[in-house]
N, C-alpha and C positions, 0 to 999 in steps of 0.2 A: 193257681197262678196269680195273675194280677187282678182278676175280678173276684169279688166275694161270692160266697155261695148263694147270696140273695139274688144274683143275676140270673139264676136258673128259672125264675118265674116267667121269663119271656120266651121260654122254649115252647114248641108246639104242644097243644093239649094232647094228653095221652089218648091213643086210639082205643076203641072199644075192645073188650076181651076177645081174644081170638082162640079158637079151638084148633089144636095142632092135629088135624085129621091126617095130614100127609106124613107124620112122623111114625117111624117103626123102630122101636128099641127092643132089645132082647133082655135087658137087665133091669132089676129094680133099683130104686134110688139108694146109693151107698150112704152109710151113716158117717158123717165126718167126725173126727176126733175132737174133743173139747179143746179150746185154746189154752195155751200154757199161761199161767200167771206170771207177768213180768212187772218188775218194779222200777226199772230205770231206763233212760234212753240208751245207755250203753248196752244193757241186756237186750233191749228190743232189737238193736242192730245185729246182735249176734244170735238171735233166735234161730234154732235149726230149721232149715227150709223144708227138709224132707221128713215131715212128721207124720201125724196120723192121717192126713189127707191122702198121701201117697199110699200108705198101707191099706187104707180103706178101698181106694181104687183098685189096688192089686188084688185084694180079697174078692172084690166084686167081679173082676175079670176072671179070676180062677173059678168062681162059682158059675159063671156063664159058660166057660169053655169046658167045664167038667174036669179040669186038670190036664186036658190033652193039648193045650196050646194057648196062644194069646187070644184074648177076647177082642172082637171087632164090633165097634159101634158104628152104625151107618144111618144116614138120613138123606132123603131126596128133597131138595128145596126148589120150588117153582121159581124160575127167573125168566121173565119175558114169556116166550112161546115154548119154552122147554124147561127141563129140570137139570140141576147140577147135583152130583152125588158127592157127599162128604163122608169120609171114612176115617176112623181113628182107633187107636188101641192095638193095632196089629203090626205097626211098623214104627221105628224110631222110639222105642219104649223107654230108653234111657234119657231122652230129652225131657224137659219140663212138660212139653206138649208137642204133638206133631199130628198133622192131618194130610190126607190125600184128597184133592178136589178134582173131580172129573166133569168135563163138559164135552159131550160128544166123544171123540177119541183124544182130546187134549187132556193131559193129566199133569197136575202140578203138586209137588210135595213141599210142605212148609213145616219148619220146626222152630221152637222157641226154647232157649236155654238161659239160665240165670247163673251168675257167679255165686260161689258159696259164702262169700263175705261182702259186705257193702263197701262201696267207695267212700272217699271223703265227701262230706256234704258239698253241694254245688247248686247253682241255679239252672243247671242243664241236665236233663234226665240222661243217664248213660245208656243210650240205645243205639245199636248199630244194625243196619239192614243190608243184607246181601241177596241179590237176585241174579240168577244165571239161566240163560237159555241154552241147554245142551243141544248141540247140533245133531247128536245122535237121535234126538227126539223126532227129527224129520228125516232120518236115514242119511245124514250127511256127516262129513268129517271136516275138521278145520283145515283151511288151506295153508296154514303156517308150517314151518319146518318141523315143529314138535308134534303136530297132529293132535293137539288137545287145546281146550279152552284156556285162555290166559287172562290178560288184562280185561277188566270190565269195560264193555262197550258203552258208548254214549246212550244208546237206547236202553240198556240195562240200568244205567245210572238213573235215567228218568223214571223207570219203574220203581227203583229203590226209593226215590223221593216220593212217589205216589203212595208207597206203603208207609213210609216214615211220618209224613206230615199229618195224616188224620189220627195216627195212634198217639202222638205226643200229648194232645190236649186231654186225652182220657187217662193219662198216667198221673197218679197222685203226687202232690208235693211231699217231699221228705222220704221218698222211696229211692234209695241210692244203690240198689243192686244192679250191677252191669248186666244188661239184657241184650241178647243177640238173636236176630231173626234171620234164618237162612231159608231161601226159597229156590227151588230148581224146577225147570220144565223138563219132565222126563218123556213126554209124548206130545206130539203136535200134529194135528190132522190137516192143517192149512185152512181150516174153516173157522174154528173157534179160537179167538185170540186169548193168550194166557195172561196178559197184563191186568185186565180187570179181575180175573180169578185170583191173582196174586194178592190183591188188597183184601178180598173176602177171606182167603185162606189164612192170611196173617191175623186178621181179626178173630177168626175162629180159634186159632192156636193160642193167642193171648188170652182169650176168654176161658179156655180149658186149663190154662196153666195157673201157677200160684200167684201170678202178678195181680195185685189188687187194683185192677183197672176200674174206672168209674162206670163205664158203659161199654156195651158191645158195639163194634163197628162192622160195616160191610161196604163194598164198593161195586159200582156198575158202570157200564158205558152206555151212553144214550146217543142214538143217531136220529137224523131227520130225513126220512125217505118218502117222497111223494106226499109231503106235508103231514106225515104220520111219524110219531115218535116210536122208536124201536129200542127195546132194552137188550143190551148185549148183542148187537147185530153181528152177523157173520162177516168175514172179510169181503165176500162178494157184495153184500149189502152196503158195506162201508164205502165201496167205490162209487156208489150213487148217492151217498149221504151229503147233505149240506152242512152237517154239524158233527163234530167229534168231541163229545163231552165225557170226561172221566170225573166221577164224583164219588165221595164217600161220606158217610154219616151214621147216625144212630137211628133208633126207631122213632125219634122225635125231633131231630135237628140235623142241620148240615154242618159238616166239618171241613170239607175240602172240595173245590171244583177246579178243573183245569181242562183246557182244550182250545179249539179254534173252530171257526165257522165262516160261512160265506156272507159276512156282513149282515147277520141277522139283527133284528131289533131287540131292544131290552125286554120287551114283553114276550117275544118268542123264546128267548133264552130262559126266562123265568118259568115258562110253561114246560120247557125241557127239564129244568131242575125239579119242578114239582112231580113230573112223571118218574124221574129217577128216585125221588124220595119215597114214593109209594112202593117201588120195588125194593128199596133198601129196608124199609120198615118190615116187610114180610120176611126178608132174609134174617134180620136181627131177631125176630120172634122165634124163628126156627132154631137159630143158634142158641138162644137162651134156654130153650127146651132141651137141647142136646147137653148143655152145660149142667143142667139140673140132674141129668142121668149119669154123666161120666166126668164132670169137671172136678178139679182139685180145690182143696181149701185155700182160700186167699190169704196171703201174708199181710193181713191188716196190721198185725202187731209190729211189723218191721218198719212201719212208717215213722220217721223220726223228724219231727218239726221243731223249730226253735221254740224256746219257752215263751209263753204269751207276755210275761212281764218284761221281756227284752224289748218288745215293740214300744212299750211305754217309756223305757229308758232312752231309747234312740230318738223318739219323737221329742222328748223333753230337752235333750241336749242339742239336737240339730235345729229344731224349731224355726225361728225367723231366718237364720242363716241359710237354711235349705230353701226357703221360699225365695230369697234373693238370688241364690245360685241358679235356680230354675228359670229366673227371668232374664238371664244372660242370653242374648240372641245368637251369638256366634257359638258354633259347636265346640271348637277346641278350648276356648276360655271356659265355657260352661263345664266341659268334662274335667278340666284341671281343678276348677273350683269344687266340684262334687267330690273329686278324689281327695283333695285336701281336707274337706269337711269330714269325709269318712275316716281318715286317719285321726282327726281330732276327736271323733266320737270314740274310737278304739282307745286312744290315749286316756281320755277322761274316765272311761269305764275301767281301764286297767288301774289307774290311780285310786279309783274308788274301791278296787278289789273285786270287781265283777268279772273281769276277763282273766282266764288262765292262759298264760303265754305258752306253757309247755303241754297243753292239751293235745293229745294225739288224734283226737276225733275217732278213736276206735280202730285205727289201722294196725297198731301193734298189739298182738294178742299173746298171752301166755298159754301154756298147755292147759291150765285150769279154765281158761276162757273157751278153748276150742273143744276139749273133750268133756262133754256133759252127759249126765245121766238124765233119764226122764224126770227125776226129781231134781229140781234146780238147787236144792240145799246141799246136795252131795256131789262132789267132784273128785276126780282122780288127781292127786297131788304128785308132782314130779319127785322121784326118789323113794316113793312108798309102795312100789310094786315088787313083791317077792315072787320067787319062782313058784309057779303053780297056783298062785292066789292073787287076788286084787283087793287091796285094802282101800276102803272109802273113808275119807276124812270129812266130817261135816264142816262147812264154812258158813259164816253169816252172810246175809245179803249185803250187797254194796249199797250204802245210803244214796239217795238221789243227789245229783251234782248240785253244788251250790254256786259254781262258776260257769260263765259262758265262754265259748271258744271264739277265736277271731273270725272263723268261718261263719259262725252263727251271726255275729255282728254284721258282717258284710252282706249276708243274705237278707237280714232284716233291714239294713240300711237301703238296699236296692228296692225292696218292697215298699218301704216308707217313701222313698223318692218318687216311685211310680204313683203312689197314692196321692201325694201332694201335687204332682203334675196333673193328674186326672181331675182333682178338685179345682185347680186353677182354671182348667179349660171349661168345666161345667159351671162353676160359680161365677167366674169373671168373664166368661165368653171370649177369652183371649188365650192364644197359645204362647209357647216360649218365645217365638219371634214376633209376637204382637199381632199375628193374623187372626181373623175370625175363622170359625170352623169350615166355612166353604171357600175361603180366599186362597188363591194360589200364589206361589212365590214369584218374584220377577224372573222373566225369561229373556235370554239373549242368545242369538245364534249367528254364525258366520260360516261361509263356505269358501272353498279354495285356499285353505290355510296351509296346505302342503303342495308345493308346485310340481313335484315329480309324481305324486300319487295320481291315479286315474280319476279319483273323486274323493273329497274330504270335507268334513264339517265339524265344527266345534259347537256343541249345544250345552248351554248353561241354564240351570233352573235353581235359583238360590245357591246353596252350597253343594249342589250335585252337578257334575260336569262329565260329559262324554265326548271323546275324540273318536269320530267314526271315519273309517277309511274304506274305500271301495276299490277292489282290484278286478279287472276284467281279463279273461283269458279263454283259451280254447278248451276242447274236451279233456285234454291231458291234465287240466287244473281241477277237474271235477273230483268230488270227494267220494271215494269208493265205500261201499256198504257191504258188510258181511253179517247180516242179522238172520235170525231164524224166521222172523215174521215177514220182514220186508223182502220183496222179490226184485226190486229195482237194483241195478248194479252200481249206480253212482248218482250223486246229487249235483245238479248244475247250479244250485244256489245254497249257500250256507252262511251263517253268521256265527262268529266266534267272539265271546265276551271275556274280557280280562279285568280282574279286580285286584290290582297290586296293593300291598299294605300301605304304600305311600299315600294312597287316595284318602285314607283316614288318619294320616299323620302318625303311623305306627311302623314298627320294624317287624318283619315277619318272613315266612318262608316263600321262596319263589321256585316254582317247578311246574309240574303237570297241572292242568286245570282241575280245580276242585269240583265236587258235585254241585255246589251252589253255582259256580261259574257255568257249568254245562247246562244246568236247569234254566238259569236266567238267559243264556244265549239262545236256547231253544224257544223260549217264550217270545223273545224279540224276533227271531227268525220266522216263527209262525205268523207274527203280526205283519211282517213285510212281504212275505211270499205272495199273498193274494193280489198285490198291486203290481207285480212284475208282468212284463209283456210275455206273450207266448214265445217259446223257443224258436218257432218258425220265423217270427218277426225279428227277434233279437237273439241270434245264435251264440251268445256268449255264456261262459261260466262266470258267475258273479260271486265274489267273496267279500263279505262285510266284516270288518274288525271293529269292535267297540272297546276302547280302552278307557276305563273309568279313571279320570285324573283327580276328581274330587267326589266325595260321597257323603251325603247326609240324607239318605232315604231315596227310594224310587230310582235307583240307578238303571234297572232294567228298562223302565219306561223312558228314561233319558236315551238309552240305546236305540229305542224305536224311533224317537224323534230325530236324533242325530243320524241314524242310518237312513231314514227317509230323505233327509237333506243331502247326504253324501251320494245317494243313488242318483238324485237329480243332477248333482254336480258332475257325476261321471258320464252324463248323457244317456242314462237308462230311461227309456220312455215309459215311466210308471203311469198307471191308470189315474191315480189321484193320490194326494198326500194322506198319511195317517199319523196319529199321535197317540201317546199312552199316558195314563195317570194312575197313581196309587191312592187308594182310599183307606181310611182308618175308622175305628169305631170305639166309643166308650159306651158299653152296653148298660151298665147299672148306674144311671145318673142319679137315681133317688138317694143312693148312699152318700153322694156329695152335694146334696141340696137341690138337685134337679127335680123335674116333674116325673121322672121314671122312664120317659121315652128315650130310646137310643139316640146318641149324638154321633152323626157321621162327619168325618173330617176329610177334607179334600187335600190332595198333594201332601201326604204326611212326611215328616222328617224321621230320622233314625230313632230319636228318643220317643216319638209318638208311636212308632212301629213297635218298639220294645215294651212300652208301657200300655199300649192299647190292646184291644180284644180281637182285631181283625186286620189283615193285610190283603186288600183286594186290588188286583192290577187289571186294568181294562185298556185295550188298545183297539182303535178303529178310526172311522171317519165320522162325518156329521150324521150320517144316516144309519150306521150299524156298527156291529162289533166284529172284529177279526180274530182276536185272541184274548184269553182271560185266564186268571189264576187267582184263587182265593185260599188263604190259610186262616184258620180260626184258632185262637189261643184259649178260648173257654170251651165249655162242653158243646156249644153249637149256637147257630143263629137261625131265625125263622125266615120264611119267605118274605113277609112284609119288610123286615129289616134289609134284606138283600135287595128288594125292589127299590127302596129308598136310596140305597148306595149306588145302584146302577144308574138311576135317573140323575143323581147328583154328579156322577162321573161323566155322564153325557154332556152336561153343561161345562164341565172342566175341559173335556176334549175340544169343544168348540172354541174355548178361549185359547188353548194351546195352539190349535191350527191357525187361528188368527195371528198369534204372535210369530209363528213360524213363517208366515207369509211376509213378515217384515224383515226377514233375514238380510243382513248386510255384511259383506257383499253377498248378493244373491247367488243361487246355483247357476252354473254356466249352461246347463241343459244341452251341452254339445259334447261329442266324443273327444276325449283328450288326445292330443297329438302323440302322447306317450303310450296310448293303448294299442294293442295289436289290431290288425285288420283281419276280418273273417269274411270269407265268401262261400256261399252255399250254392251248389249246382246239382242238377239232377241228370243222371244217365240211366240207360236201361239196366235193370238189375243184373241181367246176364253179362253185362260188360264190366262189372265191378272187379272180377278176377283179372281182367286185363290191366287194371290200374295197380292191383296188388302185386301180381307177378308170382313166379315160383319162389316160395319162401320169403315173400315180401321184397324181392330184389328190385322190382320195377318201382314200387312206391319209395323205397329208400334212395334209389338213384335219382328220382325226381326231386326229393327233398335236398339231396346233396347238390344237384345241378342248379336248382333255382334258389336255394337258400331260404326257403320257407321254414316256419317253425314246425308245422305238423300238417298232415293230411289224414283226415278221418273218413272212412267209408262205412256206409250202412247197407244192410241187406236189401233195403227198399230202393237202392240206387242213389241215395243222398251222399254227396261228397262235400266235405267241409274242409276248407283250406284256411290255415291260420298263418299270417305273415306279418313281419314288422314293417315292410315297405310295399309300395304299390307295384314296383317293377317286378320283384320276385313273385308277387301274387299273380300278375298277368302272365308271366312265363309259365308258371305251373298250370294255370287255367288253359293255356294254349296246348301244352303237352297232353293234359288229360282229355281235352276236347278232341284232339287228333287220335288218341288211343281208343276212344269210345265212339268215334264217328260211325255213322251208318251211310255208306256210299249209295248214291242214286244215279241211275242211268241218265246221261246227258250232262253231268257235272264235269267241270274242267278243273284240272289241278296244275298249277304253275310251278316251274322250277323244281321238278321232281328228279330225284337221283336214280340213275341206273345202277342196280345192285349186282346184277349178273347178266351174262349174255349166253344164250344157247343157240344151236344151229337154226332153230325155228323162230327166234325172236329174242326180246330183252325183257327182263323182269324189272319193273319200275316201282319204287316205293312212293306211294302217294301220301302216306302218313306214317308216323312211327309204328313199325310193326305190321303195316298193311301194304302188301305188294300185289301188283297185277301184271298180266302178260300183255306185252305189246308185240303182236305177231310181226314177223319180218315184212309181211305185205302191208302192215299199218305203220311202219317206221318212216316211210318216205313215199312221196308221190311218184317217184321213179322206181324202176326195178332194181332190187339189190340181190346179189348172189349170196352175200354173207352180211350179217348184222355188223360184224367188226369193220366192214368197209366204211361205214358211216359213223359208228358210235363206239365208245369204249366204256368200261366200268368206271363210274364216278362222274360221267357226264350228266348234265341237268337238262331236261327237256320238258316241254308242256304236253300234257296228254288229256284225252277226253275219255270218260267211261262210256263205252258203247254197249256193254252187255254184262249181266251177272247170271251165270249158269245155275243149275239146280244145286250144285255143291257149294255155292257161294263164292266161286272163283271169279275174279274180275278180268274182263277183257278190255284193254285200253287201245287207243288209236292216237298216233301222232300225226298221221296223214290227214285226219279229219280237221285239223287246225291249220294246215298249210294252204296257201293260195291255190285255188282250183282253176283249171283252164276254162271250165264251163261257167262263165260269169252269170248266165241266166239261172242255172241251177243253184248257184251259190246265193243269188239274190232271193230266190224263192225260199231257200232254207232260212235266210235271215228274217224274211217276212213272216214265215210261219212260227218263228220263235222256237224251233225245235232244239236249238242249241241253248242250253241254260248255263250261262256263265255268271259267276259272282265276282264283280270287280272289287278292288280294294276300297273304292269310294262307297259302294253300297254296304259293304261289310262294316266299315267304320261308322256310317250313318246309322245302321241298325243298332249297333252296340251303344251309340250315344243316346238314341231316342227311347229305347226300351231296355233300360238296364236292370229293372227289378221284376221281370216276369217270373212267376213261380211255377207255372205248369205249361208244358208244350206237348203236343200230340205225340211227337216222336223225336228223340234226341238225334242230333246229327252233327257232323263236323264240317259241313260245307262252308260255314261262315269263315272258317280258317283256311281259305282257299290257297293263299300264297304266303310266302315268308314276308313279303312286303305288307300284306294285309295284317299279319300278326304283329308286325312292328308298329303299324299305325294304331291297332287296337290297344297296344300297350301304352301308347301315348294318349289315348282317349281318356275322357273323364272317368274317375274311379267308380266302379260298381261293387266295391269291396264289402259292402255291408248288406247287400240285398241278396235275393235268390235269383239265379238265372239258369235257364235250361241250356245245357250244352248240346250243340248241334253238330 
């Protein structure tokens, strides 16, 4: 890539020899076929992939199986406190390589395939990764109409990225065969997560295939439980873990880390990485032993690099102009200057006769190029095939090319530009924009830029800018999840990252989010999630949108900073602010006149990301780390280099947090008047069905009658009401409180409607759906022959609850509230306080003084004693964002 091979001297020292006592193979080492002699770059590109290596492997398999079936190679590799089983050779035999990896009862299948012909040369290895979790692995079926897996889920996209990112640095430059890695989860036990297995399985499959990868990779998950690091913890253990670290590497270096934690220190994270590296080293050794027994011959001869003399020509022509172009501070002018210089180099080389404009780069092939015998000097020529015989016509070898292709020139120009940029940073101590290696770009931030949004912030750092918007809502706004691994049904917080082509001044596709956008959004989401308040204290669903309006490096970390400010502007009571920073690296400084020690760059730009050896993103506060992601573009880095980068990133976070505190205008830190109101109340769990009603009729009628947005009920008795205004919220609270009230003897209910009349009394509704019998003897202080003589259906009376029988039936009395002839008895009754009446004034006072109680011994509806009381409570100060016990 961009670093020379000399950079590998900084890798970890090779570990002592290890005896593979845990390996058990049934076959001897197959003898690979000798490599074919190739004379030109064109011939190397078209070398047959399936040569002697595949034949040798097939012969070895037949020998092991005795001709009775496919041979199976298997090995058990210790990982943490258990072993994983790796099997190959018995399934997916037409692929370049395929493996089955088993951990417990979780089984993952991975295959690698290569195209038969190479693609045109490019600076990007043609690798595609697909990972899918089959729901049948857990005994489930997709909930969609077609009852099968469809579009790749976000979680699967993230695993694809975990597989892709550590493999790319191990792929050699000049290998242009399109490569596809397919991975499926066929069995899942709910205990052993398949994502970390997917990285190792892909590394094994690539190592067994013909791909000439530089080194074998493996991946593990590291958890921190009771201050102890655990390798590949179970799902139950991860619930107690303070750290979720996914990492991949070789037997001597680190290639990728990603994860989140509970604001651990840099030192603790380094300890976790070191523990994971030890486990990866053991896995890689076992894989190498397996490859020696059943691996295929590597396609080393297919590597097609630009001619060395082309580098000299490009450097001579570009020279001083390239140095001046790299010193332009602004991104767009610098890009245009480099593009113009590239065209100038191509034009000069074309005029000098070095560039062949009509070179097809090996994409158009004749029959003579495709159909080859084992002897390269003899090919089948079109039109010379007679019936029953094949005539072979000898042809002379093609002489080596004397001209360069335009693609070669562009590839070399990019490498030379990167080399000049790295030399400028190392020798001059200055970057393209004039900063020192540890200096950050200017920062500016402002909140409240969008008046109708619930919260908004515009965060700018140099030429990178993020517009963050926060939207608050009820449970119906939560993001539903249908993953094999995750058991939760929805997410109440999520961040969506958008990277339109306009942010880099280009024209491009607009559509569904790319894998990069999903990955960057998840990184920012993990950084912000730990600072959110508990759902019990802030019962809102929170959506953060980060739209990148300008980009010149570190846009995901700008999303963290902008998202944090937007949350504060929306009135979300976060625990403390967080910030993010991206770090770069020039590993081999000795090549450019340095002392050989790695050079760490703070707050890297896009050009430094592309030309550097590392992209490390760290988010957190002053005391610890919340989320992190590291990609390496060389074979790997060591722990000391990573430690230096983490410590330098901590200083950068402190500076960014200080600049964020100067935001102007500052965040409002108050709930927007455009945000919905959410009230949480508790009822008895056995009363929830009364709120829902038969087929949801009751809850739907409450929503229609009051005009609230939604009412959500939980099995634990939690009722969450979402409304746009306070009056509709209070109306729904009143109805729900009355529906779920628990009547008590001695309570008085005012203005209650008579629903029906019987010969023995009247049935009175004291609350919606709750009726009691007022016996004819309790209707009046005087004798009544019939209840109809004094009352009719629809009349409203005041009653007192005097008895609740064993069946829960209510006995009411109207006479107990009428003036009694016995004044003395009435006086004693008032003195003893046997009559418990809640007046409207008491009810209103209670609602005003204690609006945010969360727990009460027993829910009751007594506070809603009368219609007048309800009207007054509606007019009382709002308690729409707290939790209140319905009585």
